[in-house]
N, C-alpha and C positions, 0 to 999 in steps of 0.2 A: 665106432665112427659116428657117434651122435652128434659131434661138432658140425658135421655137414649140414645139419638142420638150422644151425645158428645163423642169424642174419649177418653178424659181424664176419663169419667165415665166408658167406656168399659175397659180401663186399670186398673181402680181400681177394677172392678169386677174380672178381671183375677188375680190381686193380692190377692184379698179375697179368691178365690178358691185355689191358692197356699198356702197361709197362713194356711188354714184349713187342706190341704193335709199334709203339712210338720209338722204343730203341732200334728197331729195325730201320728206322729213317735216318739214324745218325751217320755221319760220314765214316768211311773206313778208317780214317785217322783215330777214330774213337773205339776201334775194335778191341783195344787192350786198355782203354780208359773208362769212359763214362758207360759205354754199353754193358760190359760184364759187371761193373760195379753196381749199376742200377737194377740189373737182373738179380744179382746176389741179394741186393737190399730187399727187393719184393719177396724173393723167396725166404729171406730171413724173417720178414714180418709174419708170414703164413706158418713157417716151421716153429718159430718160437711161440706163436700162439697155440698151435696144436700141442707142442711139448708141455707148455703150461697147462693147457686144458686137462691133460691127463695126469697132472701131479695131484697128490692127495691133499697136501697142506695148502692152506691159503697163502702162507708166505712164499712157498715155492711157485705157486701159480702167479702170484704178483710179480715175483722176480722175472719170470719168462715174459709176462705182459709188458713190463718195463722195457725189456730188451726189443720186444716188437715195436713198442712206441718210439724208441730210439732210431731203430731202422726206418720208420715212417718219417721222422724228422730228417734223417739223412736224405731220403727220397725227395723231400720238399726242396732242400737245397740243391740237389742234383738237377731236378726239373727246372729250377730257376736259372741254373747255369745253362741248361738246353735253350732256355728262352733268350738269355743274355747273348749267348753265342750264335742266336738265329738258327739253331738246328731244328727247333720247332716253331710252328706258327703260333701266334697268340692264341687262337682257338683250341689248338692241341694241348698247349700248357694249361689253359682254363680247364679243359675237360679232364685232364690228368689230375690237376689240383683239387678239382671238386670231388673227384672219386677218393683221392688220398685224404681229403678232409673228412669225407663220410666215414671211411675206415677209422680214422682217429676218433671221431665222435662215438661210433659204436664200440670201439675198444675201450674208450673211456667209460662208457656205460657198463660194459662188461666188467671192468675193474671195479667200478662202484658196487656192483652187484656182489662181487667176491668179498669186498670190504664190510658189507652190511650184515 
């Protein structure tokens, strides 16, 4: 479990907590829509990162990191939907987007390290 020491994983953990906090604010009409989709998305980011981290080959590692990045991109769109539909305040959206961007940055750096 040495991935727990990585800054990228710690940022993913923070994003997970924010995603669960803010999806709890969604209306009950989203209990089978955005809420579970966003929660699965943030779990996918972490799960694919960890699975990739444990792979031996760089090609396999990068494959799982790419999936994690795709899930992050989906979260970007879904959080924008929350803002558009006025489910989240602008400040909540900005906090979530900042954390999502941080995760994206550290994931990009981690992938760059694998490629070098």
